[in-house]
DODOVO-226925 format. One record per atom (N, C-alpha, C, O, CB): atom name; x, y, z; residue in three letters. Coordinates in steps of 0.02 Angstrom, whole numbers, plus 50000, padded with zeros to 5 digits. Glycine has a CB too. Example, Ala and Ser with C-alpha at 12.3 -4.5 7.8 and 13.67 -1.06 7.14 Angstrom:
BEGIN
name N px 50660 py 49716 pz 50390 resn ALA
name CA px 50615 py 49775 pz 50390 resn ALA
name C px 50660 py 49835 pz 50390 resn ALA
name O px 50712 py 49834 pz 50423 resn ALA
name CB px 50565 py 49776 pz 50452 resn ALA
name N px 50642 py 49888 pz 50354 resn SER
name CA px 50684 py 49947 pz 50357 resn SER
name C px 50645 py 50002 pz 50394 resn SER
name O px 50670 py 50057 pz 50402 resn SER
name CB px 50704 py 49970 pz 50286 resn SER
END
This chain:
BEGIN
name N px 56086 py 52386 pz 56079 resn MET
name CA px 56144 py 52365 pz 56042 resn MET
name C px 56160 py 52419 pz 55990 resn MET
name O px 56116 py 52441 pz 55954 resn MET
name CB px 56133 py 52296 pz 56008 resn MET
name N px 56222 py 52441 pz 55987 resn GLY
name CA px 56243 py 52494 pz 55941 resn GLY
name C px 56263 py 52468 pz 55873 resn GLY
name O px 56260 py 52408 pz 55859 resn GLY
name CB px 56300 py 52531 pz 55971 resn GLY
name N px 56282 py 52513 pz 55832 resn ARG
name CA px 56305 py 52496 pz 55765 resn ARG
name C px 56374 py 52464 pz 55769 resn ARG
name O px 56413 py 52479 pz 55815 resn ARG
name CB px 56306 py 52559 pz 55719 resn ARG
name N px 56390 py 52421 pz 55721 resn PRO
name CA px 56457 py 52390 pz 55722 resn PRO
name C px 56512 py 52443 pz 55710 resn PRO
name O px 56501 py 52491 pz 55673 resn PRO
name CB px 56461 py 52335 pz 55668 resn PRO
name N px 56569 py 52434 pz 55742 resn PRO
name CA px 56624 py 52482 pz 55733 resn PRO
name C px 56644 py 52491 pz 55660 resn PRO
name O px 56665 py 52546 pz 55641 resn PRO
name CB px 56684 py 52458 pz 55773 resn PRO
name N px 56639 py 52439 pz 55620 resn LYS
name CA px 56657 py 52445 pz 55549 resn LYS
name C px 56616 py 52499 pz 55514 resn LYS
name O px 56642 py 52534 pz 55470 resn LYS
name CB px 56648 py 52376 pz 55513 resn LYS
name N px 56554 py 52506 pz 55533 resn LEU
name CA px 56511 py 52557 pz 55503 resn LEU
name C px 56540 py 52627 pz 55515 resn LEU
name O px 56541 py 52669 pz 55470 resn LEU
name CB px 56439 py 52553 pz 55532 resn LEU
name N px 56564 py 52639 pz 55576 resn TYR
name CA px 56593 py 52704 pz 55592 resn TYR
name C px 56658 py 52715 pz 55554 resn TYR
name O px 56672 py 52770 pz 55531 resn TYR
name CB px 56606 py 52709 pz 55668 resn TYR
name N px 56698 py 52662 pz 55546 resn GLU
name CA px 56760 py 52668 pz 55508 resn GLU
name C px 56746 py 52687 pz 55436 resn GLU
name O px 56779 py 52730 pz 55407 resn GLU
name CB px 56800 py 52602 pz 55511 resn GLU
name N px 56697 py 52654 pz 55406 resn VAL
name CA px 56679 py 52668 pz 55337 resn VAL
name C px 56652 py 52739 pz 55330 resn VAL
name O px 56668 py 52775 pz 55283 resn VAL
name CB px 56627 py 52618 pz 55311 resn VAL
name N px 56610 py 52760 pz 55377 resn ALA
name CA px 56582 py 52828 pz 55375 resn ALA
name C px 56637 py 52880 pz 55380 resn ALA
name O px 56637 py 52929 pz 55343 resn ALA
name CB px 56531 py 52838 pz 55433 resn ALA
name N px 56685 py 52870 pz 55424 resn LEU
name CA px 56741 py 52916 pz 55430 resn LEU
name C px 56783 py 52918 pz 55366 resn LEU
name O px 56806 py 52971 pz 55345 resn LEU
name CB px 56785 py 52898 pz 55489 resn LEU
name N px 56792 py 52860 pz 55335 resn GLN
name CA px 56831 py 52857 pz 55273 resn GLN
name C px 56795 py 52896 pz 55218 resn GLN
name O px 56827 py 52932 pz 55179 resn GLN
name CB px 56842 py 52784 pz 55251 resn GLN
name N px 56729 py 52889 pz 55215 resn LEU
name CA px 56690 py 52926 pz 55164 resn LEU
name C px 56695 py 53002 pz 55176 resn LEU
name O px 56703 py 53040 pz 55128 resn LEU
name CB px 56617 py 52905 pz 55166 resn LEU
name N px 56691 py 53023 pz 55238 resn LEU
name CA px 56698 py 53094 pz 55253 resn LEU
name C px 56768 py 53119 pz 55235 resn LEU
name O px 56776 py 53175 pz 55210 resn LEU
name CB px 56683 py 53108 pz 55327 resn LEU
name N px 56818 py 53077 pz 55248 resn ASP
name CA px 56886 py 53096 pz 55230 resn ASP
name C px 56893 py 53099 pz 55153 resn ASP
name O px 56928 py 53143 pz 55128 resn ASP
name CB px 56937 py 53045 pz 55259 resn ASP
name N px 56860 py 53054 pz 55118 resn ASP
name CA px 56862 py 53056 pz 55044 resn ASP
name C px 56834 py 53122 pz 55018 resn ASP
name O px 56861 py 53151 pz 54971 resn ASP
name CB px 56821 py 52997 pz 55015 resn ASP
name N px 56781 py 53147 pz 55050 resn VAL
name CA px 56753 py 53212 pz 55030 resn VAL
name C px 56803 py 53267 pz 55046 resn VAL
name O px 56816 py 53310 pz 55005 resn VAL
name CB px 56685 py 53225 pz 55067 resn VAL
name N px 56831 py 53264 pz 55106 resn HIS
name CA px 56879 py 53315 pz 55127 resn HIS
name C px 56940 py 53317 pz 55081 resn HIS
name O px 56965 py 53371 pz 55065 resn HIS
name CB px 56902 py 53301 pz 55199 resn HIS
name N px 56963 py 53258 pz 55060 resn GLN
name CA px 57022 py 53254 pz 55016 resn GLN
name C px 57006 py 53268 pz 54943 resn GLN
name O px 57051 py 53272 pz 54902 resn GLN
name CB px 57054 py 53186 pz 55023 resn GLN
name N px 56942 py 53275 pz 54927 resn GLY
name CA px 56922 py 53290 pz 54858 resn GLY
name C px 56918 py 53229 pz 54813 resn GLY
name O px 56913 py 53236 pz 54752 resn GLY
name CB px 56970 py 53338 pz 54829 resn GLY
name N px 56919 py 53169 pz 54842 resn ARG
name CA px 56913 py 53109 pz 54801 resn ARG
name C px 56842 py 53100 pz 54773 resn ARG
name O px 56833 py 53073 pz 54719 resn ARG
name CB px 56932 py 53047 pz 54841 resn ARG
name N px 56793 py 53123 pz 54811 resn ILE
name CA px 56723 py 53126 pz 54788 resn ILE
name C px 56694 py 53192 pz 54814 resn ILE
name O px 56719 py 53222 pz 54861 resn ILE
name CB px 56681 py 53064 pz 54813 resn ILE
name N px 56640 py 53213 pz 54782 resn THR
name CA px 56608 py 53275 pz 54805 resn THR
name C px 56556 py 53258 pz 54858 resn THR
name O px 56532 py 53201 pz 54862 resn THR
name CB px 56576 py 53314 pz 54746 resn THR
name N px 56538 py 53307 pz 54897 resn ALA
name CA px 56485 py 53298 pz 54947 resn ALA
name C px 56419 py 53280 pz 54912 resn ALA
name O px 56381 py 53239 pz 54938 resn ALA
name CB px 56477 py 53362 pz 54990 resn ALA
name N px 56407 py 53310 pz 54854 resn ASP
name CA px 56346 py 53294 pz 54816 resn ASP
name C px 56345 py 53221 pz 54795 resn ASP
name O px 56293 py 53188 pz 54799 resn ASP
name CB px 56340 py 53339 pz 54755 resn ASP
name N px 56402 py 53196 pz 54772 resn GLU
name CA px 56406 py 53125 pz 54752 resn GLU
name C px 56393 py 53079 pz 54812 resn GLU
name O px 56358 py 53029 pz 54807 resn GLU
name CB px 56474 py 53110 pz 54720 resn GLU
name N px 56423 py 53097 pz 54868 resn LEU
name CA px 56414 py 53056 pz 54928 resn LEU
name C px 56341 py 53056 pz 54950 resn LEU
name O px 56313 py 53004 pz 54967 resn LEU
name CB px 56459 py 53082 pz 54985 resn LEU
name N px 56311 py 53115 pz 54950 resn LEU
name CA px 56240 py 53120 pz 54969 resn LEU
name C px 56197 py 53080 pz 54921 resn LEU
name O px 56153 py 53043 pz 54944 resn LEU
name CB px 56218 py 53194 pz 54969 resn LEU
name N px 56208 py 53086 pz 54857 resn ALA
name CA px 56168 py 53049 pz 54808 resn ALA
name C px 56175 py 52974 pz 54817 resn ALA
name O px 56125 py 52937 pz 54815 resn ALA
name CB px 56188 py 53069 pz 54737 resn ALA
name N px 56236 py 52950 pz 54827 resn GLN
name CA px 56246 py 52878 pz 54837 resn GLN
name C px 56215 py 52854 pz 54902 resn GLN
name O px 56188 py 52799 pz 54906 resn GLN
name CB px 56322 py 52862 pz 54836 resn GLN
name N px 56220 py 52895 pz 54954 resn THR
name CA px 56190 py 52877 pz 55019 resn THR
name C px 56115 py 52871 pz 55013 resn THR
name O px 56085 py 52823 pz 55037 resn THR
name CB px 56209 py 52930 pz 55073 resn THR
name N px 56084 py 52920 pz 54980 resn ILE
name CA px 56011 py 52917 pz 54971 resn ILE
name C px 55992 py 52857 pz 54929 resn ILE
name O px 55943 py 52822 pz 54943 resn ILE
name CB px 55985 py 52982 pz 54938 resn ILE
name N px 56031 py 52843 pz 54876 resn ARG
name CA px 56017 py 52785 pz 54833 resn ARG
name C px 56020 py 52721 pz 54874 resn ARG
name O px 55976 py 52678 pz 54868 resn ARG
name CB px 56068 py 52782 pz 54775 resn ARG
name N px 56071 py 52714 pz 54915 resn CYS
name CA px 56077 py 52653 pz 54957 resn CYS
name C px 56020 py 52648 pz 55007 resn CYS
name O px 55994 py 52593 pz 55019 resn CYS
name CB px 56144 py 52653 pz 54994 resn CYS
name N px 56000 py 52704 pz 55037 resn LEU
name CA px 55945 py 52702 pz 55084 resn LEU
name C px 55879 py 52684 pz 55051 resn LEU
name O px 55839 py 52647 pz 55080 resn LEU
name CB px 55938 py 52770 pz 55118 resn LEU
name N px 55868 py 52708 pz 54991 resn ILE
name CA px 55807 py 52691 pz 54954 resn ILE
name C px 55807 py 52617 pz 54937 resn ILE
name O px 55755 py 52584 pz 54944 resn ILE
name CB px 55801 py 52733 pz 54890 resn ILE
name N px 55863 py 52591 pz 54915 resn ILE
name CA px 55868 py 52519 pz 54900 resn ILE
name C px 55854 py 52478 pz 54962 resn ILE
name O px 55817 py 52429 pz 54959 resn ILE
name CB px 55937 py 52502 pz 54871 resn ILE
name N px 55884 py 52496 pz 55018 resn ALA
name CA px 55874 py 52460 pz 55081 resn ALA
name C px 55801 py 52463 pz 55102 resn ALA
name O px 55772 py 52413 pz 55124 resn ALA
name CB px 55919 py 52488 pz 55137 resn ALA
name N px 55770 py 52522 pz 55096 resn ARG
name CA px 55699 py 52530 pz 55113 resn ARG
name C px 55656 py 52485 pz 55070 resn ARG
name O px 55611 py 52451 pz 55095 resn ARG
name CB px 55677 py 52603 pz 55106 resn ARG
name N px 55669 py 52484 pz 55005 resn ASN
name CA px 55629 py 52444 pz 54959 resn ASN
name C px 55637 py 52369 pz 54973 resn ASN
name O px 55588 py 52331 pz 54969 resn ASN
name CB px 55649 py 52459 pz 54887 resn ASN
name N px 55698 py 52348 pz 54988 resn GLU
name CA px 55709 py 52278 pz 55005 resn GLU
name C px 55672 py 52259 pz 55069 resn GLU
name O px 55641 py 52206 pz 55072 resn GLU
name CB px 55785 py 52264 pz 55013 resn GLU
name N px 55675 py 52302 pz 55119 resn LYS
name CA px 55640 py 52290 pz 55182 resn LYS
name C px 55564 py 52287 pz 55170 resn LYS
name O px 55530 py 52244 pz 55197 resn LYS
name CB px 55657 py 52344 pz 55234 resn LYS
name N px 55539 py 52333 pz 55130 resn ARG
name CA px 55468 py 52335 pz 55114 resn ARG
name C px 55446 py 52270 pz 55079 resn ARG
name O px 55394 py 52242 pz 55094 resn ARG
name CB px 55451 py 52396 pz 55070 resn ARG
name N px 55488 py 52247 pz 55032 resn GLN
name CA px 55472 py 52186 pz 54995 resn GLN
name C px 55472 py 52126 pz 55041 resn GLN
name O px 55428 py 52083 pz 55036 resn GLN
name CB px 55522 py 52175 pz 54938 resn GLN
name N px 55520 py 52122 pz 55086 resn ARG
name CA px 55522 py 52067 pz 55135 resn ARG
name C px 55459 py 52067 pz 55178 resn ARG
name O px 55429 py 52015 pz 55191 resn ARG
name CB px 55585 py 52071 pz 55179 resn ARG
name N px 55439 py 52127 pz 55200 resn MET
name CA px 55379 py 52133 pz 55242 resn MET
name C px 55317 py 52110 pz 55204 resn MET
name O px 55275 py 52074 pz 55231 resn MET
name CB px 55371 py 52205 pz 55267 resn MET
name N px 55311 py 52132 pz 55141 resn GLU
name CA px 55253 py 52112 pz 55101 resn GLU
name C px 55252 py 52037 pz 55091 resn GLU
name O px 55198 py 52006 pz 55093 resn GLU
name CB px 55254 py 52148 pz 55033 resn GLU
name N px 55310 py 52007 pz 55079 resn THR
name CA px 55314 py 51935 pz 55070 resn THR
name C px 55293 py 51898 pz 55133 resn THR
name O px 55256 py 51849 pz 55131 resn THR
name CB px 55385 py 51914 pz 55049 resn THR
name N px 55317 py 51923 pz 55190 resn LEU
name CA px 55299 py 51892 pz 55254 resn LEU
name C px 55224 py 51898 pz 55268 resn LEU
name O px 55192 py 51850 pz 55291 resn LEU
name CB px 55339 py 51924 pz 55312 resn LEU
name N px 55196 py 51956 pz 55254 resn LEU
name CA px 55124 py 51966 pz 55264 resn LEU
name C px 55083 py 51922 pz 55218 resn LEU
name O px 55032 py 51894 pz 55239 resn LEU
name CB px 55106 py 52039 pz 55254 resn LEU
name N px 55104 py 51915 pz 55155 resn GLU
name CA px 55069 py 51871 pz 55109 resn GLU
name C px 55073 py 51798 pz 55133 resn GLU
name O px 55025 py 51761 pz 55127 resn GLU
name CB px 55098 py 51877 pz 55038 resn GLU
name N px 55131 py 51779 pz 55159 resn SER
name CA px 55140 py 51711 pz 55183 resn SER
name C px 55094 py 51698 pz 55243 resn SER
name O px 55063 py 51645 pz 55247 resn SER
name CB px 55215 py 51699 pz 55204 resn SER
name N px 55090 py 51746 pz 55288 resn GLN
name CA px 55045 py 51739 pz 55346 resn GLN
name C px 54972 py 51736 pz 55324 resn GLN
name O px 54933 py 51696 pz 55349 resn GLN
name CB px 55055 py 51798 pz 55395 resn GLN
name N px 54955 py 51777 pz 55276 resn SER
name CA px 54886 py 51780 pz 55252 resn SER
name C px 54866 py 51714 pz 55219 resn SER
name O px 54810 py 51690 pz 55229 resn SER
name CB px 54877 py 51837 pz 55203 resn SER
name N px 54911 py 51684 pz 55181 resn SER
name CA px 54895 py 51622 pz 55146 resn SER
name C px 54891 py 51563 pz 55195 resn SER
name O px 54856 py 51514 pz 55181 resn SER
name CB px 54947 py 51607 pz 55093 resn SER
name N px 54925 py 51566 pz 55251 resn ARG
name CA px 54922 py 51513 pz 55300 resn ARG
name C px 54854 py 51512 pz 55337 resn ARG
name O px 54831 py 51459 pz 55359 resn ARG
name CB px 54978 py 51520 pz 55352 resn ARG
name N px 54824 py 51570 pz 55342 resn ARG
name CA px 54760 py 51575 pz 55378 resn ARG
name C px 54703 py 51547 pz 55337 resn ARG
name O px 54652 py 51525 pz 55365 resn ARG
name CB px 54746 py 51647 pz 55396 resn ARG
name N px 54710 py 51548 pz 55272 resn HIS
name CA px 54653 py 51526 pz 55229 resn HIS
name C px 54657 py 51453 pz 55214 resn HIS
name O px 54613 py 51427 pz 55179 resn HIS
name CB px 54652 py 51565 pz 55165 resn HIS
END
């Protein structure tokens, strides 16, 4: 299953924003990395919570 079409539309809009000078490439990169770190941390926290839940059920 691929990514939703909306994701591609948003990505193209962001690239166009850089091209048009509405934001800089550095700003886009920084925001992208920030969002990826937040998503990673949220996923990590969910995994830790699930593992703790499984561990407590066994005892």
